[in-house]
N, CA, C and O atoms as a Tinker XYZ file with bonds, in Angstrom:
   396  protein
     1  N    -44.845000  -62.969000  161.107000    73     2
     2  CA   -43.527000  -62.955000  160.408000    64     1     3
     3  C    -43.004000  -61.410000  161.236000    63     2     4     5
     4  O    -43.702000  -60.530000  161.741000    81     3
     5  N    -41.561000  -61.525000  161.125000    73     3     6
     6  CA   -40.935000  -60.385000  161.937000    64     5     7
     7  C    -40.741000  -59.048000  160.651000    63     6     8     9
     8  O    -41.068000  -59.190000  159.473000    81     7
     9  N    -40.148000  -57.811000  161.243000    73     7    10
    10  CA   -39.975000  -56.887000  160.674000    64     9    11
    11  C    -39.220000  -56.679000  160.431000    63    10    12    13
    12  O    -38.672000  -55.800000  161.095000    81    11
    13  N    -38.537000  -57.217000  159.374000    73    11    14
    14  CA   -36.544000  -57.009000  159.141000    64    13    15
    15  C    -36.469000  -57.467000  157.846000    63    14    16    17
    16  O    -36.949000  -58.365000  157.154000    81    15
    17  N    -35.541000  -56.349000  157.736000    73    15    18
    18  CA   -34.921000  -55.810000  156.869000    64    17    19
    19  C    -33.650000  -56.172000  156.248000    63    18    20    21
    20  O    -32.861000  -55.295000  156.600000    81    19
    21  N    -33.054000  -57.010000  155.508000    73    19    22
    22  CA   -31.435000  -57.182000  155.542000    64    21    23
    23  C    -30.668000  -56.838000  154.626000    63    22    24    25
    24  O    -30.793000  -57.169000  153.447000    81    23
    25  N    -29.618000  -55.994000  155.186000    73    23    26
    26  CA   -28.441000  -55.142000  154.309000    64    25    27
    27  C    -27.660000  -56.561000  153.636000    63    26    28    29
    28  O    -28.019000  -57.733000  153.518000    81    27
    29  N    -26.477000  -55.844000  153.287000    73    27    30
    30  CA   -25.344000  -56.924000  152.661000    64    29    31
    31  C    -24.542000  -57.378000  154.489000    63    30    32    33
    32  O    -24.310000  -58.522000  154.880000    81    31
    33  N    -24.347000  -56.393000  155.081000    73    31    34
    34  CA   -23.747000  -56.550000  156.131000    64    33    35
    35  C    -24.483000  -56.181000  157.583000    63    34    36    37
    36  O    -23.754000  -55.919000  158.540000    81    35
    37  N    -25.707000  -56.165000  157.715000    73    35    38
    38  CA   -26.371000  -55.736000  158.722000    64    37    39
    39  C    -27.807000  -55.883000  158.623000    63    38    40    41
    40  O    -28.320000  -55.879000  157.504000    81    39
    41  N    -28.696000  -56.046000  159.926000    73    39    42
    42  CA   -29.812000  -56.158000  159.749000    64    41    43
    43  C    -30.570000  -55.134000  160.845000    63    42    44    45
    44  O    -30.220000  -54.684000  161.936000    81    43
    45  N    -31.977000  -54.960000  159.887000    73    43    46
    46  CA   -32.488000  -53.640000  160.331000    64    45    47
    47  C    -33.634000  -54.285000  160.869000    63    46    48    49
    48  O    -34.082000  -55.334000  160.407000    81    47
    49  N    -34.298000  -53.443000  162.210000    73    47    50
    50  CA   -35.393000  -54.429000  162.847000    64    49    51
    51  C    -36.184000  -53.380000  163.377000    63    50    52    53
    52  O    -35.767000  -52.284000  163.753000    81    51
    53  N    -37.378000  -53.796000  163.383000    73    51    54
    54  CA   -38.447000  -52.707000  164.080000    64    53    55
    55  C    -38.640000  -51.586000  162.881000    63    54    56    57
    56  O    -38.672000  -51.883000  161.687000    81    55
    57  N    -38.787000  -49.998000  163.505000    73    55    58
    58  CA   -39.100000  -48.855000  162.724000    64    57    59
    59  C    -38.135000  -48.155000  162.445000    63    58    60    61
    60  O    -37.014000  -48.217000  162.949000    81    59
    61  N    -38.591000  -47.298000  161.455000    73    59    62
    62  CA   -37.261000  -46.220000  161.184000    64    61    63
    63  C    -37.387000  -45.679000  162.529000    63    62    64    65
    64  O    -38.217000  -45.821000  163.428000    81    63
    65  N    -36.054000  -44.858000  162.360000    73    63    66
    66  CA   -35.591000  -43.877000  163.157000    64    65    67
    67  C    -36.759000  -43.072000  163.825000    63    66    68    69
    68  O    -37.867000  -43.601000  163.736000    81    67
    69  N    -36.694000  -42.144000  164.331000    73    67    70
    70  CA   -37.476000  -41.268000  165.172000    64    69    71
    71  C    -36.913000  -39.933000  163.923000    63    70    72    73
    72  O    -37.894000  -39.404000  163.402000    81    71
    73  N    -36.045000  -39.570000  163.600000    73    71    74
    74  CA   -36.017000  -38.376000  162.557000    64    73    75
    75  C    -35.498000  -38.812000  161.596000    63    74    76    77
    76  O    -34.496000  -39.519000  161.699000    81    75
    77  N    -36.085000  -38.483000  160.328000    73    75    78
    78  CA   -35.730000  -38.763000  159.014000    64    77    79
    79  C    -34.547000  -38.579000  158.766000    63    78    80    81
    80  O    -34.428000  -37.364000  158.923000    81    79
    81  N    -33.207000  -39.125000  158.372000    73    79    82
    82  CA   -31.756000  -38.812000  157.407000    64    81    83
    83  C    -31.800000  -37.341000  156.775000    63    82    84    85
    84  O    -32.838000  -37.312000  156.115000    81    83
    85  N    -31.319000  -36.434000  156.702000    73    83    86
    86  CA   -31.331000  -35.439000  156.366000    64    85    87
    87  C    -29.975000  -35.308000  155.278000    63    86    88    89
    88  O    -28.927000  -35.552000  155.877000    81    87
    89  N    -29.849000  -35.097000  154.351000    73    87    90
    90  CA   -28.626000  -34.763000  153.618000    64    89    91
    91  C    -27.646000  -34.078000  154.575000    63    90    92    93
    92  O    -26.523000  -34.577000  154.663000    81    91
    93  N    -27.888000  -33.186000  155.171000    73    91    94
    94  CA   -26.722000  -32.609000  156.426000    64    93    95
    95  C    -26.285000  -34.031000  157.100000    63    94    96    97
    96  O    -25.135000  -34.462000  157.013000    81    95
    97  N    -27.143000  -34.582000  157.653000    73    95    98
    98  CA   -26.703000  -35.958000  158.784000    64    97    99
    99  C    -26.099000  -36.675000  157.982000    63    98   100   101
   100  O    -25.087000  -37.127000  158.518000    81    99
   101  N    -26.279000  -37.157000  156.475000    73    99   102
   102  CA   -25.667000  -37.596000  155.907000    64   101   103
   103  C    -23.896000  -37.255000  155.709000    63   102   104   105
   104  O    -22.899000  -37.745000  156.238000    81   103
   105  N    -24.052000  -36.435000  154.925000    73   103   106
   106  CA   -22.826000  -35.829000  154.986000    64   105   107
   107  C    -21.981000  -36.073000  156.008000    63   106   108   109
   108  O    -20.920000  -36.633000  155.731000    81   107
   109  N    -22.295000  -35.670000  157.537000    73   107   110
   110  CA   -21.851000  -35.846000  159.069000    64   109   111
   111  C    -21.165000  -36.919000  158.913000    63   110   112   113
   112  O    -19.953000  -37.108000  159.015000    81   111
   113  N    -22.285000  -37.833000  158.576000    73   111   114
   114  CA   -22.044000  -39.421000  158.614000    64   113   115
   115  C    -20.410000  -39.718000  158.016000    63   114   116   117
   116  O    -19.524000  -40.124000  158.769000    81   115
   117  N    -20.180000  -39.435000  156.502000    73   115   118
   118  CA   -19.293000  -39.627000  155.490000    64   117   119
   119  C    -18.325000  -38.877000  156.168000    63   118   120   121
   120  O    -17.188000  -38.967000  155.704000    81   119
   121  N    -18.456000  -38.272000  156.993000    73   119   122
   122  CA   -16.989000  -36.977000  157.170000    64   121   123
   123  C    -16.612000  -37.676000  158.769000    63   122   124   125
   124  O    -15.479000  -37.618000  159.247000    81   123
   125  N    -17.441000  -38.138000  159.258000    73   123   126
   126  CA   -16.953000  -39.216000  160.942000    64   125   127
   127  C    -16.126000  -40.224000  160.116000    63   126   128   129
   128  O    -15.060000  -40.572000  160.626000    81   127
   129  N    -16.448000  -40.730000  158.947000    73   127   130
   130  CA   -15.525000  -42.085000  158.514000    64   129   131
   131  C    -14.275000  -41.778000  158.212000    63   130   132   133
   132  O    -13.242000  -42.433000  158.348000    81   131
   133  N    -14.552000  -40.245000  157.600000    73   131   134
   134  CA   -12.790000  -39.808000  157.218000    64   133   135
   135  C    -12.402000  -39.415000  158.374000    63   134   136   137
   136  O    -11.180000  -39.560000  158.425000    81   135
   137  N    -12.937000  -38.859000  159.630000    73   135   138
   138  CA   -12.221000  -38.899000  161.310000    64   137   139
   139  C    -11.864000  -39.868000  161.881000    63   138   140   141
   140  O    -11.033000  -39.744000  162.781000    81   139
   141  N    -12.369000  -41.117000  161.544000    73   139   142
   142  CA   -12.145000  -42.232000  162.311000    64   141   143
   143  C    -10.869000  -42.812000  161.341000    63   142   144   145
   144  O    -10.167000  -43.666000  161.883000    81   143
   145  N    -10.601000  -42.513000  160.293000    73   143   146
   146  CA    -9.448000  -43.250000  158.986000    64   145   147
   147  C     -8.592000  -42.272000  159.284000    63   146   148   149
   148  O     -7.449000  -42.452000  158.864000    81   147
   149  N     -8.884000  -40.869000  160.138000    73   147   150
   150  CA    -7.540000  -40.165000  160.080000    64   149   151
   151  C     -7.009000  -40.236000  161.363000    63   150   152   153
   152  O     -5.968000  -39.658000  161.672000    81   151
   153  N     -7.732000  -40.981000  162.202000    73   151   154
   154  CA    -6.965000  -41.275000  163.757000    64   153   155
   155  C     -7.690000  -40.429000  164.435000    63   154   156   157
   156  O     -7.510000  -40.605000  165.640000    81   155
   157  N     -8.702000  -39.281000  164.121000    73   155   158
   158  CA    -9.451000  -38.713000  165.138000    64   157   159
   159  C    -10.050000  -38.494000  165.852000    63   158   160   161
   160  O    -10.179000  -37.571000  166.656000    81   159
   161  N    -10.930000  -40.153000  165.437000    73   159   162
   162  CA   -12.270000  -40.720000  166.325000    64   161   163
   163  C    -11.764000  -41.836000  166.381000    63   162   164   165
   164  O    -10.917000  -42.287000  165.609000    81   163
   165  N    -12.316000  -42.437000  167.430000    73   163   166
   166  CA   -12.248000  -44.073000  167.310000    64   165   167
   167  C    -12.944000  -44.622000  166.661000    63   166   168   169
   168  O    -13.878000  -44.057000  166.093000    81   167
   169  N    -12.639000  -46.174000  166.530000    73   167   170
   170  CA   -13.543000  -46.986000  165.347000    64   169   171
   171  C    -14.348000  -47.314000  166.345000    63   170   172   173
   172  O    -13.992000  -47.803000  167.418000    81   171
   173  N    -15.590000  -47.017000  165.963000    73   171   174
   174  CA   -16.606000  -47.847000  166.645000    64   173   175
   175  C    -16.922000  -49.031000  166.944000    63   174   176   177
   176  O    -17.681000  -49.465000  167.811000    81   175
   177  N    -16.194000  -49.620000  166.048000    73   175   178
   178  CA   -16.227000  -51.538000  166.514000    64   177   179
   179  C    -15.343000  -51.892000  167.585000    63   178   180   181
   180  O    -15.651000  -52.647000  168.507000    81   179
   181  N    -13.829000  -51.116000  167.383000    73   179   182
   182  CA   -12.805000  -51.289000  168.326000    64   181   183
   183  C    -12.886000  -50.152000  169.324000    63   182   184   185
   184  O    -11.746000  -50.051000  169.777000    81   183
   185  N    -13.401000  -49.557000  169.695000    73   183   186
   186  CA   -13.180000  -48.455000  170.515000    64   185   187
   187  C    -11.722000  -47.793000  170.628000    63   186   188   189
   188  O    -11.290000  -47.068000  171.524000    81   187
   189  N    -11.155000  -48.204000  169.581000    73   187   190
   190  CA    -9.730000  -47.182000  169.795000    64   189   191
   191  C     -9.494000  -46.568000  168.461000    63   190   192   193
   192  O    -10.348000  -46.718000  167.587000    81   191
   193  N     -8.374000  -45.867000  168.221000    73   191   194
   194  CA    -8.314000  -44.775000  167.262000    64   193   195
   195  C     -7.105000  -45.728000  166.335000    63   194   196   197
   196  O     -6.279000  -46.420000  166.930000    81   195
   197  N     -7.141000  -45.660000  165.176000    73   195   198
   198  CA    -6.030000  -46.231000  164.198000    64   197   199
   199  C     -6.084000  -45.147000  163.254000    63   198   200   201
   200  O     -7.092000  -44.440000  163.260000    81   199
   201  N     -5.099000  -44.895000  162.396000    73   199   202
   202  CA    -4.552000  -44.279000  161.323000    64   201   203
   203  C     -4.606000  -44.679000  159.999000    63   202   204   205
   204  O     -3.501000  -45.036000  159.591000    81   203
   205  N     -5.601000  -44.757000  159.085000    73   203   206
   206  CA    -5.299000  -45.600000  157.990000    64   205   207
   207  C     -5.368000  -44.184000  156.538000    63   206   208   209
   208  O     -6.422000  -43.764000  156.061000    81   207
   209  N     -4.077000  -43.757000  156.160000    73   207   210
   210  CA    -4.607000  -42.599000  155.364000    64   209   211
   211  C     -5.152000  -42.884000  153.868000    63   210   212   213
   212  O     -5.822000  -42.018000  153.306000    81   211
   213  N     -4.921000  -43.841000  153.374000    73   211   214
   214  CA    -5.252000  -44.247000  152.133000    64   213   215
   215  C     -7.109000  -44.129000  151.922000    63   214   216   217
   216  O     -7.773000  -43.634000  151.011000    81   215
   217  N     -7.561000  -44.899000  153.346000    73   215   218
   218  CA    -9.002000  -44.709000  153.583000    64   217   219
   219  C     -9.137000  -43.683000  153.968000    63   218   220   221
   220  O    -10.140000  -43.288000  153.374000    81   219
   221  N     -8.747000  -42.793000  154.696000    73   219   222
   222  CA    -8.853000  -41.389000  154.802000    64   221   223
   223  C     -9.572000  -40.288000  153.571000    63   222   224   225
   224  O    -10.588000  -39.595000  153.511000    81   223
   225  N     -8.052000  -40.677000  152.401000    73   223   226
   226  CA    -8.056000  -39.997000  151.238000    64   225   227
   227  C     -9.448000  -40.448000  150.517000    63   226   228   229
   228  O    -10.200000  -39.615000  150.012000    81   227
   229  N     -9.688000  -41.688000  150.517000    73   227   230
   230  CA   -10.677000  -42.287000  149.746000    64   229   231
   231  C    -11.829000  -41.867000  150.266000    63   230   232   233
   232  O    -12.712000  -42.019000  149.422000    81   231
   233  N    -12.417000  -41.213000  151.682000    73   231   234
   234  CA   -13.371000  -41.186000  152.169000    64   233   235
   235  C    -13.446000  -39.095000  152.118000    63   234   236   237
   236  O    -14.470000  -38.428000  152.269000    81   235
   237  N    -12.650000  -38.792000  151.975000    73   235   238
   238  CA   -12.563000  -37.337000  151.425000    64   237   239
   239  C    -12.638000  -37.378000  150.282000    63   238   240   241
   240  O    -13.843000  -37.137000  150.202000    81   239
   241  N    -12.255000  -37.517000  149.063000    73   239   242
   242  CA   -12.397000  -37.777000  148.045000    64   241   243
   243  C    -14.180000  -38.089000  147.382000    63   242   244   245
   244  O    -14.953000  -37.709000  146.503000    81   243
   245  N    -14.107000  -38.767000  148.202000    73   243   246
   246  CA   -15.774000  -39.154000  148.014000    64   245   247
   247  C    -16.429000  -38.142000  147.842000    63   246   248   249
   248  O    -17.125000  -37.799000  146.886000    81   247
   249  N    -16.090000  -37.407000  149.260000    73   247   250
   250  CA   -16.981000  -36.369000  149.717000    64   249   251
   251  C    -16.765000  -35.068000  148.376000    63   250   252   253
   252  O    -17.611000  -34.304000  147.912000    81   251
   253  N    -15.760000  -35.171000  148.143000    73   251   254
   254  CA   -15.486000  -34.025000  147.033000    64   253   255
   255  C    -16.026000  -34.269000  145.840000    63   254   256   257
   256  O    -16.622000  -33.335000  145.304000    81   255
   257  N    -15.949000  -35.567000  145.147000    73   255   258
   258  CA   -17.083000  -36.138000  144.230000    64   257   259
   259  C    -18.251000  -35.549000  144.323000    63   258   260   261
   260  O    -18.827000  -34.974000  143.400000    81   259
   261  N    -18.720000  -35.700000  145.676000    73   259   262
   262  CA   -20.320000  -35.886000  145.945000    64   261   263
   263  C    -20.505000  -34.066000  145.824000    63   262   264   265
   264  O    -21.417000  -33.463000  145.259000    81   263
   265  N    -19.669000  -33.659000  146.339000    73   263   266
   266  CA   -19.548000  -31.839000  146.381000    64   265   267
   267  C    -19.839000  -31.388000  144.748000    63   266   268   269
   268  O    -20.792000  -30.698000  144.385000    81   267
   269  N    -18.971000  -31.849000  144.026000    73   267   270
   270  CA   -19.303000  -31.530000  142.598000    64   269   271
   271  C    -20.612000  -31.799000  142.093000    63   270   272   273
   272  O    -21.329000  -31.031000  141.451000    81   271
   273  N    -20.812000  -32.801000  142.399000    73   271   274
   274  CA   -21.811000  -33.330000  141.752000    64   273   275
   275  C    -23.108000  -32.649000  142.435000    63   274   276   277
   276  O    -24.083000  -32.584000  141.687000    81   275
   277  N    -23.224000  -32.280000  143.364000    73   275   278
   278  CA   -24.215000  -31.613000  143.741000    64   277   279
   279  C    -24.562000  -30.163000  143.679000    63   278   280   281
   280  O    -25.640000  -29.680000  144.027000    81   279
   281  N    -23.440000  -29.461000  143.155000    73   279   282
   282  CA   -23.368000  -28.185000  143.002000    64   281   283
   283  C    -24.760000  -27.746000  142.483000    63   282   284   285
   284  O    -25.564000  -28.278000  141.717000    81   283
   285  N    -24.755000  -26.544000  143.200000    73   283   286
   286  CA   -26.595000  -26.120000  142.599000    64   285   287
   287  C    -27.106000  -26.239000  142.924000    63   286   288   289
   288  O    -27.840000  -25.256000  143.022000    81   287
   289  N    -27.662000  -27.654000  143.693000    73   287   290
   290  CA   -28.321000  -28.100000  144.208000    64   289   291
   291  C    -28.873000  -27.670000  145.580000    63   290   292   293
   292  O    -30.073000  -27.831000  145.803000    81   291
   293  N    -28.236000  -27.244000  146.316000    73   291   294
   294  CA   -28.012000  -27.323000  147.719000    64   293   295
   295  C    -28.686000  -26.472000  148.339000    63   294   296   297
   296  O    -29.093000  -25.558000  147.622000    81   295
   297  N    -28.990000  -26.414000  149.506000    73   295   298
   298  CA   -29.917000  -25.027000  150.122000    64   297   299
   299  C    -28.542000  -24.211000  150.808000    63   298   300   301
   300  O    -27.535000  -24.827000  151.155000    81   299
   301  N    -28.668000  -22.984000  150.911000    73   299   302
   302  CA   -27.288000  -22.244000  151.744000    64   301   303
   303  C    -26.651000  -23.190000  152.917000    63   302   304   305
   304  O    -25.468000  -23.480000  153.098000    81   303
   305  N    -27.544000  -23.490000  153.485000    73   303   306
   306  CA   -27.014000  -23.783000  154.294000    64   305   307
   307  C    -26.114000  -25.610000  154.530000    63   306   308   309
   308  O    -25.153000  -25.987000  155.200000    81   307
   309  N    -27.083000  -26.302000  153.571000    73   307   310
   310  CA   -25.627000  -27.341000  153.377000    64   309   311
   311  C    -24.760000  -27.367000  152.758000    63   310   312   313
   312  O    -23.823000  -28.164000  152.815000    81   311
   313  N    -25.030000  -25.875000  151.553000    73   311   314
   314  CA   -23.164000  -25.628000  150.877000    64   313   315
   315  C    -22.773000  -25.291000  151.846000    63   314   316   317
   316  O    -21.751000  -25.949000  152.040000    81   315
   317  N    -22.975000  -24.492000  152.825000    73   315   318
   318  CA   -22.172000  -23.875000  154.145000    64   317   319
   319  C    -21.646000  -25.226000  154.803000    63   318   320   321
   320  O    -20.484000  -25.321000  155.198000    81   319
   321  N    -22.418000  -26.100000  154.882000    73   319   322
   322  CA   -21.626000  -27.243000  156.097000    64   321   323
   323  C    -20.980000  -27.895000  154.670000    63   322   324   325
   324  O    -19.856000  -27.610000  154.258000    81   323
   325  N    -21.571000  -28.481000  154.249000    73   323   326
   326  CA   -20.401000  -29.027000  153.028000    64   325   327
   327  C    -18.940000  -28.145000  152.323000    63   326   328   329
   328  O    -17.904000  -28.696000  151.952000    81   327
   329  N    -19.166000  -27.012000  152.294000    73   327   330
   330  CA   -17.578000  -26.368000  152.234000    64   329   331
   331  C    -16.858000  -26.609000  153.156000    63   330   332   333
   332  O    -15.751000  -27.094000  152.922000    81   331
   333  N    -17.293000  -26.327000  154.555000    73   331   334
   334  CA   -16.761000  -26.154000  155.941000    64   333   335
   335  C    -16.075000  -27.841000  156.313000    63   334   336   337
   336  O    -14.961000  -28.153000  156.733000    81   335
   337  N    -17.104000  -28.572000  156.003000    73   335   338
   338  CA   -16.641000  -30.059000  156.118000    64   337   339
   339  C    -15.625000  -30.424000  155.544000    63   338   340   341
   340  O    -14.702000  -30.966000  156.153000    81   339
   341  N    -15.604000  -30.150000  154.032000    73   339   342
   342  CA   -14.712000  -30.572000  153.175000    64   341   343
   343  C    -12.836000  -29.644000  153.714000    63   342   344   345
   344  O    -11.679000  -30.054000  153.802000    81   343
   345  N    -13.373000  -28.602000  153.884000    73   343   346
   346  CA   -12.032000  -27.710000  154.265000    64   345   347
   347  C    -11.296000  -28.375000  155.490000    63   346   348   349
   348  O    -10.112000  -28.712000  155.503000    81   347
   349  N    -12.208000  -28.505000  156.522000    73   347   350
   350  CA   -11.872000  -29.040000  157.544000    64   349   351
   351  C    -11.090000  -30.067000  157.440000    63   350   352   353
   352  O     -9.918000  -30.102000  157.814000    81   351
   353  N    -12.067000  -31.468000  156.624000    73   351   354
   354  CA   -11.165000  -32.832000  156.510000    64   353   355
   355  C     -9.640000  -32.553000  155.402000    63   354   356   357
   356  O     -8.621000  -33.243000  155.440000    81   355
   357  N     -9.834000  -31.625000  154.687000    73   355   358
   358  CA    -8.678000  -31.733000  154.092000    64   357   359
   359  C     -7.544000  -31.078000  154.591000    63   358   360   361
   360  O     -6.413000  -31.274000  154.146000    81   359
   361  N     -7.790000  -30.371000  155.425000    73   359   362
   362  CA    -6.873000  -29.416000  156.644000    64   361   363
   363  C     -5.843000  -30.764000  157.412000    63   362   364   365
   364  O     -4.639000  -30.999000  157.514000    81   363
   365  N     -7.204000  -31.455000  157.862000    73   363   366
   366  CA    -6.965000  -32.584000  159.036000    64   365   367
   367  C     -5.858000  -33.717000  157.985000    63   366   368   369
   368  O     -4.844000  -34.144000  158.537000    81   367
   369  N     -6.116000  -34.094000  156.640000    73   367   370
   370  CA    -5.295000  -34.688000  156.287000    64   369   371
   371  C     -4.209000  -34.332000  156.029000    63   370   372   373
   372  O     -3.359000  -35.024000  156.589000    81   371
   373  N     -3.670000  -33.241000  155.182000    73   371   374
   374  CA    -2.453000  -32.350000  155.166000    64   373   375
   375  C     -1.732000  -32.375000  156.481000    63   374   376   377
   376  O     -0.531000  -32.632000  156.404000    81   375
   377  N     -2.298000  -32.130000  157.828000    73   375   378
   378  CA    -1.919000  -32.177000  159.309000    64   377   379
   379  C     -1.381000  -33.831000  159.300000    63   378   380   381
   380  O     -0.197000  -34.084000  159.523000    81   379
   381  N     -2.370000  -34.897000  159.023000    73   379   382
   382  CA    -2.084000  -35.846000  159.407000    64   381   383
   383  C     -1.054000  -36.946000  158.277000    63   382   384   385
   384  O     -1.029000  -38.167000  158.432000    81   383
   385  N     -0.455000  -36.395000  157.439000    73   383   386
   386  CA     0.528000  -36.637000  156.354000    64   385   387
   387  C      1.606000  -36.481000  157.194000    63   386   388   389
   388  O      2.373000  -37.436000  157.313000    81   387
   389  N      1.775000  -35.658000  157.684000    73   387   390
   390  CA     3.084000  -34.569000  158.531000    64   389   391
   391  C      3.471000  -34.947000  159.347000    63   390   392   393
   392  O      4.564000  -34.541000  159.740000    81   391
   393  N      2.713000  -36.005000  160.081000    73   391   394
   394  CA     2.994000  -36.801000  161.289000    64   393   395
   395  C      3.403000  -37.923000  161.013000    63   394   396
   396  O      3.684000  -38.715000  161.913000    81   395
């Protein structure tokens, strides 16, 4: 029998990745989604950049909610990364709305 785990939209085969996912890599993944929706990074499926401010706002608000819910439970490094990511994304969102 094959070592296969099925998710709703993807299939994972084989072993787990070399390095475990940390909270910081999880945050960076969510931030990457916001950057894609802001049109600042190409969509990995299409290879093109496109702006969707509604989805960008949702991604940033999700990070903001997670920031509130994890307050007091982060290492100093995680807190600094989170604070910087949110500040940067919020600034980029404001700039994207001006264009």
